[in-house]
N, C-alpha and C positions, 0 to 999 in steps of 0.2 A: 504493500500500500504506500510505497515511497512517493508515488506520483500524486497522491491526494493533496489538493490545495489547502493552504492554511486559512484562506479567506474566500468565501463564495458570495457573489453578488446576485441577489434574487430580485428580479425585475417584475414588480407587481402589475398584473394586467386585469385584476378582478373587475374594476369598474367598467372598463371598455368591453372586455370579453364577456362578462357576466350579463350586463344589462342589454346586450344585443340579442340575446336568445330568450330572455324571460318573456313569457306571454304578457306579463305586466297588466296594466301599466305601472311602472315604478315612478313615484313622484320625484320631480326634479330636486326638491329639497332633501329627499332621502338619499339620492345619488350624491349630492354635495356632502351630506353628513358622513357617508361612508368614506369618501375621499379624504375629508378632514381627519377622520379617525385613523385612517391608514397612515397619514402623515406623521402621526405621533407614535408609531410603533418602531421606528428605526429603519424602515424601508427607505431606500434612497432613490428609487425610481418607480414612478407610478404612471401607467397609461390610463388616462382618465376619460377619454371620449373617442368617438369615431365620427369623422366628418364624411359620411357616405350618404347615398341617396336614401332619404327617409321612407320612400315607398318600398325599397328593398329591405331596409333595416329600421322599422318604425321605432324600435327601442331607443334609437339615438336621434330622433327628430328634435330633441331639446339640447343638442350638443352645445350650441352657443350659450344657452342659459346656464348649463352646468359649468362650463369653463369660466364664464363670467362670475359665477357665484361662489366658487370654492376659494378657500384661504390658502394661498401658496406659502410653503415653508422654504426658507432660504437654502436649507441643506438637502432639499429633495428636487430631483429633476422630473418634471411633469411632461408627458408626451401624449400625442394623439395619433390616430390612424387615419389615412386617406389613400385613395387609389387613383385620383384624377386631379387635373389642374383646378377644378372647382373646389375640391376638398382641400387642396393645398392653400388656396386663397382664403378659405374659411379659417384654416389653422393659423395662417400668417396674421390674421386680424387680432390674434391673441399672443403675439410674439413676446409681449412683456411678461406673460405668465407661463407660456409653453416653451419647452425645449424642442424647437422645430429642427429636425435633423434630416439629412438626405439619405435615402435608402432606395435601392432598386429591388423590387419584390415580384417574383413570379411563382408559378406552380410547376412542379416537376411533372404533374399529370395534366395532359391536355384536357382530359374529360372534366377534371375538377375545375380547371380554369374556365371552361365554358359554363359550368353550373354556378360557380362562385362569382365570376366576374363578367360573364356573358361575352367572353372573348376567347379565341384560341390562344395557345401559347405564343405563336408567332405574332399575332395581333397585339397581345399584351406586351411582348418584348419591344415591339415598335413603339408602343405607348410609353414604355419606360425611357426610351431615348428622348422623347419629347419632354417627359417629366424632368429628366436630368437637366435639360436646357432651362426649364422653368425654375428649378432649384438654384441653378447657377446664377440666373438672372436676379435672384433674390439673395445673393451672397451666401448660399448654403452649399457647402461642399458635400460630395457624395463619397462616403467612406464605408458604407455598409450595404450588404446584400441580404436577401431573404429568400429561402426556397420553401414554399408550402408543399404539402403532401410529399415530404422528403423521405418518408418511411413506407408509404403505401397509400392506396386510394380505394375507397369503397365502391367506386365506379369502374375502375380499370385494374384493380388488384395490386400486386407487389410493384414497388418502385426500386430498381436496383441502384447500387452505389454508383455505377458508371453513369447512369442517367443523371444523378444529382451532380456528379462531377462535370458532366457536359453542360448542364444548366448553369452551374456556378461559373464555369469558364465563359459562357455566353454573356453573363452579367458583367464579368470582369472586362470582357472585350468592349461592351457598351461603355463602361466607365472609362476605359483607357482611350477610346476614340474621342471622348469628351474631355480628356486631360485630367481624369480623376484616377484614383487607385483604391480598390476595395481592400479594406484591412480587417473586416469582420463579416462573418456570415452566420445568419440564424437558420438552423435546420429545424423546420416546423413540422411536427407530427399532427397535421390538421385533422386527421380522422381516426387517430388511435391505433396505429399499426406498429408502434414501437415495441420492441422486446429488448432485453439485455443484449442478446446476440446481434440483433439488427443495429442497435446503438453502437456496440463495439466495432462492428464492421464498417458502418458509415463514418463514424468519427475517425477510425483508423485510415480509411481510404482518403478522406479529405486531408488529413494530416500528412499522409504520404505524398499527396500531390502539392499541397501548399503548407509546409511546416510552420511558416510564420503567421498564418491566418488565425485570428481569434475566432473561436467557435462558441456560439450561443445556442442552447437547446430549448426548444419550445415543445414540451412533451405533453400529450394528452393521456389521461388515465381511462380512456373509454373502455378498454378491455382489461383493466386492472394491472397493466404492465408499466404504468408511468413511473411510480416511485422505484420499482426495481431497475428500470432503465436508467433513472437518474443515479442510482447507486453505482451501476456499471460505469457511467460517465464520470462520476466523481473519482473513481479509482483510476481513471485514465487522465485525471488532472483537469477536467472541465470545471471552470469556475464561474460560469455565467448561465443562468437559467431564467426563463419566463415561468411565471406561476400565477395562480389566482387565489385570493383569500377565500377560504371555505370550499375551494374547488368550484367556484362560480363558473358558469359559462359553458362553452362548447361552440362548435361551428354550426350555424343555422342551415348551411348548405352541404353538410356532411352526409346526408341521406340516412341518418339514424336518429329520428326524433326521440328525445328523452334521454339520449346517451350522455354520460358524464363527459366533462371537458378536461380542462387542465389539471395538473397536479395542484393540490392545495398548498399554498405557500407555507402554512404552518406545519404541514407534514414534512415538507422538504427542509424547513428550518430545523425541525426536530431531528431528522436524519443527519443533517450536518452537525448538529450539537452532539449527538451520540457518537459521531465519528471524530470529534475533537476539532471540527472546522468552525471557525467564527463566521457569523453573518451580520453582526451588529444589530440584530433584531431582538426586541423584547418579546419573547415567545408567548408568555401569558397574556400580554396586551394584544398581541395579534390574534390569539384564540378568542379573546373577547370581541374583537372586530368581526371574526368569522361568525360568531353567534349573533352579532348585530346584523350581519348580512342575511342570515337565515330569517330573522324577524322581518327584514325589509322585503324579501322575496316571498315570504309566506309559506315556505315549504322546506323540508330538510335538505341540506346540502351534503355532498359526498364526504366531506371531511370527517374523519373519525375523531379528531381531537376536540370538536365542539361538544362531544359527549364524554370522552375519556379524560380530557385535559392533558397537560404535559407531565412528564416524569417528575420534574422539579416540584410542581404543585402537589402531586401525589405524595412525594416524600415529606413535604412540609406538613401535610395534613394527616400523616399516619397516626393511628390511635394506639398502636403497640410498637414496641421496639423490634427491630429486625432480629431474626434468629441468629444465634452465633454459628460460625462455620463448624461443621462436623469434623471430628478428628479423622485424619487419614489413616 
């Protein structure tokens, strides 16, 4: 376990990822309250809204109101998601509060690209070229790439590591043609196909091709393999993960209604804690926010810690002394 990182950065996406899939409606003030509560847990990066077509994602029809209303903390980077020039313009209107960053994002699965974005892979890659020009026109450099459906697709099946390498290389070429250099890639398990073996294989393949590239993992727990896959990645030295408080969310276009989404942030933080890895997060405070998220959405969330609590809280509240070790 010598490759295990000493510190892991957990990128909270609960507000954006969660409220896009809830049948709702979730009140704007409740969304703001959740974001403000997350800001007090030690999480340093929170994706708080999605600037997308409200007809496609009605849960984010109030994106402007949410971003306007939350209270920004100086030590937290707040981000938003968009896929078009119109979405970028909406995000730029809040540049005083949002960390607007440049990223080129495509799907490794053409089928998922058509369902999720209503564009083929080639059509969306062409759009990314135009989006990069728009980013640069607003003094935003492009240093990051993202590959959705990097582990598999509910519409077209397995996605091989070579396909992800080819897609990543295409994004790098787009960036290079525009005078940019990709330094970070997010491998997103949009539909819950990750397993420890697939994670090890894909991370290993990307590292072999680009040893200097920073890898971020966005793992879904749709089939119960998310936290196990994260454990495999941690042992390989991966130090950046997307996650959602309470396990909020999921992809509304994944073709599996009701399936769970991302790894719960508090479960991933607990795993890191038990492995001796620092996250800078107040775990018990985060669990309280997960319970708050359950109240806001009005149904149980996938997180086990909302019911069991952390090991630390259990140890503090023990009513009896631990049994002594038995003699050998």
